C-alpha positions in Angstrom: 51.8 103.1 97.7 51.2 101.2 100.9 51.1 98.0 99.0 54.6 98.4 97.7 56.0 99.0 101.2 54.3 95.7 102.2 55.6 93.8 99.4 59.2 95.0 100.0 59.0 94.3 103.8 58.0 90.7 103.0 60.9 89.9 100.4 64.2 89.0 101.5 67.5 89.4 99.9 70.2 86.9 100.2 70.5 83.2 101.4 67.1 81.7 102.8 67.2 81.0 106.6 68.0 77.6 107.7 65.0 76.1 109.8 67.5 73.8 111.5 69.3 76.9 113.0 65.9 78.1 114.3 65.3 74.7 115.9 68.9 74.6 117.6 68.3 78.2 118.9 64.9 77.2 120.3 66.1 73.8 121.7 69.2 75.5 123.6 66.8 78.3 125.0 64.4 75.7 126.3 67.2 73.8 127.8 68.7 77.0 129.5 65.3 78.0 130.8 64.8 74.5 132.2 68.2 75.0 134.0 67.9 78.5 135.2 64.7 79.8 134.3 63.6 82.7 132.0 65.6 85.2 134.0 68.8 83.2 133.6 68.3 83.3 129.8 71.3 85.2 128.5 72.0 85.7 124.6 75.9 84.9 125.2 75.1 81.6 126.8 72.2 80.9 124.2 74.6 81.6 121.3 77.3 79.5 122.7 75.0 76.6 123.3 73.2 76.7 120.0 76.6 77.5 118.1 75.5 80.7 116.4 76.5 84.3 116.7 74.2 86.4 118.8 73.3 88.4 115.9 71.7 85.4 114.2 69.4 85.2 117.4 68.3 88.8 117.2 67.9 88.5 113.4 65.2 86.0 114.2 63.6 87.3 117.3 63.4 91.0 118.3 63.7 89.9 122.1 64.6 87.0 124.3 61.1 87.1 125.6 59.5 86.4 122.2 62.2 83.7 121.6 61.1 82.1 125.1 57.6 82.1 124.0 58.5 80.5 120.7 60.8 77.9 122.4 58.0 76.9 124.9 55.4 76.7 122.3 57.5 74.6 120.0 58.5 72.3 122.8 54.8 71.8 124.1 53.4 71.4 120.5 49.8 71.8 119.7 47.3 71.9 122.4 43.7 72.6 122.8 42.3 75.3 124.9 39.8 74.3 127.4 
């Protein structure tokens, strides 16, 4: 019973997500944070700069904090822990 729910949660219906849109959103988030820091990151401004509706942002990230972490990780790239 639990396995069926897991499979349903993993499958998506509809058009596949465009990774280029994810990249535009993360790049715009990083740019905004470099200008006004995380506290200045607003979904409206981010959506305008990335050229997407706010719903697209929240469909991909449950919060702006999680988006900020992804944007910073993506920009910094792989790094080794010391």
